[in-house]
N, C-alpha and C positions, 0 to 999 in steps of 0.2 A: 350569421350562424345561429341556429336555434339553441335554446338553453341546455337541453339534455346532452347533446354532443359536447358542448363546451364544458359542462360539469364532468363528463367522463374524461375529457382531455386533461382537465385540471387534476382530477384524481390520479390518473395514470402518471402525470408529470410529478406529482408529489411522491408517488411510489418510486419513480425512477430517480428522483433526487435523493431519496433514502438509500437506494441501492448504490448510488454514486458516493454518498457519504460513507457507507460501509466499505466500499472499495478504497476510499481515501484512508479510512481508519486501518484497514488491512495493510495498505502500503506503509503507513506510518509505523505500524507494529513490526513489520518485517525489517524496516530500516532501523528501528530501535534495537531489535534483537541482534541484527548483524553488527551494529555499532557496539553493543555490549560484548559480542564475541570478539571483536577486534581488540577491545580494551582488556578483557578478562580471560578469554579462552581461545587464544590464537591457534592452539593445536586442534581444538574442536572445529574451528573454522576451516583449517586445512583439511581435516577429514571430510567435512561437508562439501568443500570444493572438489575434493578427489572423487566423491560419489556422484556429484551432479553432472559436470560436463562430460566426463569420460565413462561413467557407469562402472568404475572400478576395473577397466580393462588394461590400464597401464599405470605403472608406478609414477608418481609425480615428485619432482624436486621443486617445491614451491619456495622460491627465493623471495626476498623482500620486493624486488622489482616486479615479480610475477603477481604478488599480492596487490601491489600498487596499481598495476595494469588492470587487474580484475576489478579492483575497487573503482577505478576510473570508468570502466564499462558499466558497472552497476549504477554509479551516480548519473551517468549520461542517460541510461534507460529510465532511471527513477524520475529525472527531470521531464523526460518525454511523457511518461505515464502521468505524472502530476499535471502537465499541461493538458493532456487529454481529459483527465478527471475534471479539471477546472472548466474546460470548454463545455463538456457535457452538462455540468451543473448549471452553467449560465444559460445554455440552450433550454434545458428543462424548466429553469426559472422563468424564462420568457414565455414558454408554453403555458406554464401554470398561471401566469398573469393574463392569459388570453391573447398574447402577442404571437400568433402562430404563423401567419403568412406575411410577415414583415421582412423588410430588407435585413434587419439585424438578425432575425432568426435564420435567414438564408446564409448570412455571413458565418454565423456560428456552426451551421450544419456543414458548410463548405470547409471551414477550419477543422471540424471533426474529421472530414474526409482526408484532408492534408495530413493530419496527425496520425490517422490510421495507416496511410500510405508510408509515411516516415517510420512508423512503428513496425510495419511489415519488413521494410528494408533493414531497419535496425535489428530486428529479430534474426534475420538471415546473417547479417554481418557480425552481430554480437556473439552468436553461438560459435561461428567460425573463429573469430578472434579470441574468444575465451579459451577454446581448446588450444590454439596456437600459443597464447600467452602462458597457459598453465603447463604446457610441455616444453616451453622454450629452454629451460635450464636442464632438461633431461640430457643424459649422455647421447652422443651421436647414435643414430639408428632407433632411438626411442622418442623422437619428436614426432608430433602428429599435426596434420592439417586435415580438417574434415569440413566439406561443403555439402549442404543438403537443402532440399526444398520439399516441403510436404503439402498435402492437400489443404491443411489449415492455413499455410502461408498463402496459397493461391486463393483460398476463400477470403482471406483478409484483404488481398489486393482487389478482388472483385467488389467487396463491401466498401472499401475505401473509394473506389471509382464511383460507385453508386451514390455514396454520401456526397461526394464532391459535385457530381452532376446535378443531383437534386437540390443541393444548396445553391448552385449557380443558377438553376432554373428559378428558384424562389427569389433570388436577388433581381434577376431580369424581370420577373413577373411583378415584383413590388415596384420597380421603376416604371413599368407600363401602367400599372394601376395609378401611380402618382401622376403620370402624364394625363391619363383619362380624367382624373378628378380635376385637374387644372382647366380642362375644357368645359366642364359643367358649370 
């Protein structure tokens, strides 16, 4: 690879690492804010929850178990997002070092595809479960179950498939290249 494209790839990789670091900092800030609300402003948290999943369409009876269920969903999604951020950081770090078309870069790209697919599924399920959990303790007739899929979800599934396939192709190509080098 000539020097100019490699310099551009390294520059872009540094910028993407910065963007990934900002996303990680944003996730940490949201987590810290929600933790503070749990400890010091539980009523404000209940108001926030009532606005988010249901857009204020229904009164909520948020019991302790509903809050624990919503917290469990939030923690599971945070772990998934954290894994995605870490994988992206590692992939861009490899790219910045000039390790672009290697087996490790392919594995990281494929893992990013897996995480995007799991994230898309999690998004669909989490929204549905959050509404169900938030309205579970409501009186009969005021419980709610909402299932929906949007164009954003479909786009995420297509992107996840593309990332997975490209990563798989890179892994196979790296294996073929290693085979070819062994013959020379």
